[in-house]
N, C-alpha and C positions, 0 to 999 in steps of 0.2 A: 360405333367405336371410333375414337379419335386416334389419328396416327401421331406418333411422336417423332419429331425431327432428330435424327441421330447426328447429323453433321452440322448442327447449329440452327440458328433461326431460319424462318421462311425466307426464301429468296424472292418471292413474288411481292411486288410493292402494290400498294393501293393505287388504283387508277383515280387520278384527281379530276375533278369536275371542271366545267366550263368557267364557272365563276372564279375559281381559284386560279386557273390559267389566265383568265382575263386580267385579274388584279395583278398578277406577276408581270404580264405584258405591259399594262399601263404604267407600272412602276419602272420597268426598263425604259419605256419611252420617256418618262419624266427624267430619268438619269442621263439621257443622251445629251451630248455637248456638241458645239460647233466644231467641225474637224479642224485640226491645227494645220498650219502651213497652207500656202496658196499655190503650190506647184501644179502646173497643168491648167487646163481651161475649165475643169469642173471636178467636184468630189460629190459622192453620194452616200447616203445612209440607207441601209435596208431595214426591213422590219425585224426587230430583235426577238424572234420567236420561231417556233417550228411551224409547219404548214397547217396545224390544227385550225387556225383562224379561217381558212377557206373551205373547210370540209362541209359537205351538205348538211350534216347533223348539227353543226354549230349554229346556235340561235341567231336569228336576225338582230336581236337586241345586242348581242355580244359583238357582232360585226359592225353595227352602227356605233357602239361605244368606242371600238377601235378607230373607226373613221373619224369620229369627232375628236379623239385625242390626237390623231395623226395631223389633222388640220390645225388644231390648237398648238401643237408643238411647232409646226411650221410658222404660225403667226409669231410665236415666241422667238424663233430664230430670225425672222424678218426684223423684228424690233431690235434684236441684238446686233445685227449686221448693217442696219440702215444707216448708222452713223459712220460707217466705213468710208474713207476718202476715195478708195478705188472701187471699181465696179464689182458688185456682188449681188447677185439675184438669187433668192431662195424660192424654190418651187416644190410643192407637194405633188406627187403623182400617186393616185390611188388606182390600182389595177383591179378592175372588177370583171369577172368573179374571182380572179386569182389574187386576193388581197395580200398574200404573203410576198408577192413580187412588188408591192408598193415601195416607193422610195421618197426620200427628201433629197433634192439635188441642190448643190451650191454651184452656181455658174460664176466664174471669175473672169471670163472673156466675153465681152458684149457681142462680138462677131459670131462666136460659137453659139451663144445663147440665141441669137436671131436665126441662125441656120439650123439649129437643133430641131425645130418644129416641122421642117420640110421632109416628110417621109413618104415619098412617092416612087420608091424603087420597085424592081420586079419581085423582091423577096419580102418587102415590108411596106405596108401602106397605112397611113393614118388619114381617115376621113372625118372632117370636123362635123360634130353633131350640133345642130342649131335648135334652140327651143326646148332642150331637155335640161333638167337640173337634178343632179345626183344628191347633193347635200339637202336641198329643200324637201325632196321626197322622203328623206329620213329624219327630218326635223332638226338638222344641224344648221346652226346660225353662224355665219362667218362674214367678215368684211372683205375677204379675199375674192378676187375675180375667179370665176369657175368657167373652164372650157372643157368640153367633152370631145373625145375622139373614138371612133371605131377603129380598132387596130386589127389588121389582117396580116398574118405571117404565113407565107407559103414556102414550104421546104420540099425537098425531093420526096420525102417519105410521109409528110403530114402537113396539115394546115391548122391554123389557130385563128379564132375570132374572139375578141374581148373588147372591153371598154377601158379607156384611160381617162381619168378625171384629173385635170390639172388645176392647181390652186396657187395663185401668185398675186402680188400686189401690183 
């Protein structure tokens, strides 16, 4: 026997699938624009999505499609800002396995850009990975230079190890 909703329609919504979420994410990435204003030494854009992209049950194909679009959007931003008279370096950072933490960073200060990569403190260390290729393993073709880092963060209560893949011209 079916129950009849007395107080109106059902409140539970259909759970949308990965393909639909991916298409929405890719559209939001397409809609991103270069941040306005050049105040400060950098600006950054985070992934316009919830954390579903990094969940273990999210398909590898979905994750690869996101990475491909993220790198492609960075290439587009590089082409838009390349003609700028002042210093502007655009960099994609893919945080793996925590893809939701990925960023596109706009550096407006050359000194800050050059010092940004030195992460050898007691709380955070970046160790450069040589001979590994994140994009090539996933069949992503790009003209951008790829650099990988092992990121280690040590806090009083916890520690974290992940990989950062940097793409820039």
